[in-house]
LUMDONU-847807 format. One line per 3 residues: number of its first residue (from 1); for each residue x, y, z of C-alpha. Coordinates in pm, whole numbers, plus 50000, padded with zeros to 5 digits. Layout:
NUM> X,Y,Z ~ ...
//
This chain:
1> 18229,71184,84016 ~ 18010,71492,83966 ~ 18189,71794,84113
4> 17924,72051,84018 ~ 17831,72293,84294 ~ 17557,72555,84294
7> 17545,72919,84392 ~ 17200,73024,84509 ~ 17080,73348,84350
10> 16741,73522,84387 ~ 16592,73371,84069 ~ 16783,73045,84036
13> 17114,72866,84073 ~ 17451,72919,83907 ~ 17660,72605,83846
16> 18032,72601,83907 ~ 18327,72375,83983 ~ 18632,72440,84198
19> 18971,72271,84174 ~ 19293,72324,84364 ~ 19413,72536,84654
22> 19574,72877,84664 ~ 19494,73222,84522 ~ 19150,73220,84359
25> 19092,73245,83983 ~ 18735,73255,83851 ~ 18679,73168,83483
28> 18365,73284,83301 ~ 18282,73159,82949 ~ 18103,73342,82672
31> 17753,73330,82530 ~ 17653,72990,82394 ~ 17942,72810,82561
34> 18002,72604,82873 ~ 18241,72624,83166 ~ 18433,72343,82995
37> 18557,72613,82755 ~ 18837,72628,83015 ~ 18910,72256,83012
40> 19269,72322,82898 ~ 19314,72624,83124 ~ 19227,72473,83462
43> 19510,72213,83470 ~ 19773,72482,83403 ~ 19642,72716,83672
46> 19599,72423,83912 ~ 19959,72316,83854 ~ 20071,72674,83920
49> 19915,72665,84266 ~ 19578,72833,84210 ~ 19228,72751,84324
52> 19023,72768,84003 ~ 18647,72809,83976 ~ 18478,72765,83637
55> 18124,72896,83603 ~ 17828,72837,83370 ~ 17645,73152,83260
58> 17278,73188,83343 ~ 17072,72957,83125 ~ 17381,72770,83005
61> 17518,72430,83102 ~ 17409,72330,83452 ~ 17297,72679,83556
64> 16924,72740,83579 ~ 16724,72900,83298 ~ 16477,73064,83537
67> 16624,73414,83536 ~ 16476,73733,83391 ~ 16817,73886,83310
70> 17098,73733,83101 ~ 17331,74026,83040 ~ 17681,74142,83137
73> 17567,74305,83460 ~ 17374,73998,83573 ~ 17676,73775,83503
76> 17901,74024,83682 ~ 17675,74016,83987 ~ 17690,73636,83987
79> 18070,73643,83971 ~ 18097,73888,84262 ~ 17863,73677,84474
82> 18063,73364,84395 ~ 18392,73535,84484 ~ 18246,73644,84817
85> 18122,73291,84887 ~ 18460,73138,84799 ~ 18653,73384,85013
88> 18810,73606,84748 ~ 18953,73828,84617 ~ 19002,73665,84279
91> 19157,73710,83940 ~ 18871,73691,83689 ~ 18919,73538,83344
94> 18636,73629,83106 ~ 18585,73505,82751 ~ 18366,73696,82502
97> 18069,73845,82693 ~ 18228,73699,83007 ~ 18493,73967,82961
100> 18227,74238,82971 ~ 18091,74089,83292 ~ 18444,74079,83436
103> 18506,74446,83357 ~ 18179,74547,83518 ~ 18256,74339,83828
106> 18608,74483,83863 ~ 18472,74838,83857 ~ 18175,74760,84082
109> 18365,74582,84361 ~ 18739,74644,84315 ~ 18817,74494,84655
112> 18696,74155,84524 ~ 18873,74156,84185 ~ 19252,74172,84192
115> 19314,74130,83817 ~ 19146,74062,83482 ~ 19234,73836,83190
118> 19003,73927,82901 ~ 18988,73662,82627 ~ 18827,73739,82290
121> 18664,74023,82482 ~ 18337,74198,82413 ~ 18360,74506,82634
124> 18169,74728,82390 ~ 17908,74672,82121 ~ 18060,74573,81787
127> 18041,74842,81520 ~ 17776,74685,81294 ~ 17478,74851,81130
130> 17122,74835,81255 ~ 17016,74610,80966 ~ 17286,74351,81039
133> 17216,74371,81413 ~ 16849,74303,81346 ~ 16930,74012,81117
136> 17155,73852,81380 ~ 16882,73883,81643 ~ 16627,73722,81412
139> 16859,73434,81328 ~ 16940,73373,81695 ~ 16582,73402,81818
142> 16362,73111,81907 ~ 16292,72851,81776 ~ 16590,72827,81544
145> 16856,72965,81778 ~ 16994,72621,81864 ~ 17055,72493,81508
148> 17185,72831,81391 ~ 17432,72848,81681 ~ 17539,72491,81616
151> 17622,72580,81257 ~ 17789,72910,81347 ~ 18001,72788,81637
154> 18273,72613,81427 ~ 18332,72936,81234 ~ 18454,73100,81555
157> 18764,72879,81538 ~ 18853,72927,81168 ~ 19213,72808,81204
160> 19329,72545,81446 ~ 19073,72360,81657 ~ 19130,72145,81965
163> 19128,71770,81913 ~ 18809,71735,82117 ~ 18626,72011,81930
166> 18349,71782,81800 ~ 18279,71646,82149 ~ 18269,71997,82298
169> 18031,72111,82025 ~ 17802,71814,82097 ~ 17805,71901,82468
172> 17690,72255,82385 ~ 17411,72120,82162 ~ 17300,71873,82431
175> 17293,72151,82689 ~ 17080,72374,82469 ~ 16820,72097,82433
178> 16741,72115,82806 ~ 16419,72293,82906 ~ 16437,72671,82892
181> 16790,72683,82751 ~ 16697,72803,82401 ~ 16487,73086,82546
184> 16771,73183,82780 ~ 17024,73173,82496 ~ 16803,73391,82277
187> 16779,73642,82562 ~ 17156,73637,82605 ~ 17205,73727,82237
190> 17034,74060,82307 ~ 17302,74165,82556 ~ 17402,74531,82533
193> 17769,74577,82627 ~ 17731,74949,82699 ~ 17738,74896,83079
196> 18079,74730,83044 ~ 18217,75001,82817 ~ 18098,75273,83057
199> 18293,75112,83341 ~ 18626,75081,83155 ~ 18763,75412,83295
202> 18700,75284,83650 ~ 18909,74967,83619 ~ 19238,75002,83806
205> 19345,74639,83832 ~ 19616,74475,83620 ~ 19473,74348,83290
208> 19584,74100,83025 ~ 19402,74102,82689 ~ 19418,73773,82496
211> 19292,73788,82138 ~ 19295,73533,81860 ~ 19452,73690,81552
214> 19186,73520,81338 ~ 18886,73595,81562 ~ 18595,73639,81314
217> 18385,73828,81568 ~ 18600,74137,81511 ~ 18675,74313,81182
220> 19030,74375,81306 ~ 19111,74162,81613 ~ 19450,74322,81672
223> 19303,74672,81660 ~ 19022,74577,81900 ~ 19272,74425,82143
226> 19480,74743,82131 ~ 19171,74964,82177 ~ 19093,74777,82497
229> 19454,74777,82611 ~ 19484,75152,82563 ~ 19187,75212,82793
232> 19287,74960,83059 ~ 19667,75004,83049 ~ 19676,74633,82963
235> 19925,74393,82813 ~ 19818,74215,82494 ~ 19874,73857,82378
238> 19777,73818,82011 ~ 19753,73445,81939 ~ 19837,73342,81579
241> 19587,73121,81393 ~ 19342,73128,81688 ~ 18981,73238,81680
244> 18732,73349,81944 ~ 18845,73082,82192 ~ 19225,73107,82200
247> 19237,72941,82543 ~ 19108,72624,82371 ~ 19250,72677,82021
250> 19609,72735,82141 ~ 19647,72650,82510 ~ 20020,72591,82466
253> 20055,72963,82387 ~ 19790,73107,82617 ~ 19851,72908,82935
256> 20211,73016,83002 ~ 20122,73382,82958 ~ 19811,73348,83174
259> 20003,73169,83450 ~ 20272,73440,83444 ~ 20005,73710,83460
262> 19834,73548,83758 ~ 20168,73506,83934 ~ 20253,73873,83884
265> 19912,73988,84008 ~ 19939,73779,84324 ~ 20296,73893,84384
268> 20195,74257,84348 ~ 19887,74234,84571
//
């Protein structure tokens, strides 16, 4: 049975699913991924007594590709609206650019966000040169964004991969074939994470940083995790042999720590 629900926004709809009862956790995936990035996370949080909402980014999955903005702030605004509609506050779990959106949301409306779990987080622009940045944007521009992303995606899990990795990759490719999705994805690749970095000093909620030790998106994943932790007074979980999606690469290591974090946030509220 299709459990997809839709959040009405000024320029389109945001797709999400909700499972369980109890304190709310909202899970936001990263660029080029789907809400099913949390397919191994939801059962653990559900079993721990949480109500869990998983969300598709604008122009991804079942969300509309009719928006003019596809950045961290836009995703953060969507998350805050969803939390209000679901009767928050909520703990927000953000992967990749979803972490930048979560940081922005926590600073913008602290009464709605009680804690943050930042997974493979982009909360600032990566330190790469202008030439490389331009090359990346060209490669991920239309019309070749979809095949390039399809080839690049496996490299983000260079060590262990979940057993259903091939099926999840096919689901991403199928989603990107839908009308408007390649254009929306190309727009998302131009996201500037400066608005998230500027809001880091304003975050006062408890924070857990989860980083794959082999995440190829960062020159030094452990150092990036510690940089974030130092600014947010956060705890760090460095996941061995995991890449940019540790919640899927190593759920047996991530889930217990995430459940404990959520339990402590709720207990301290």
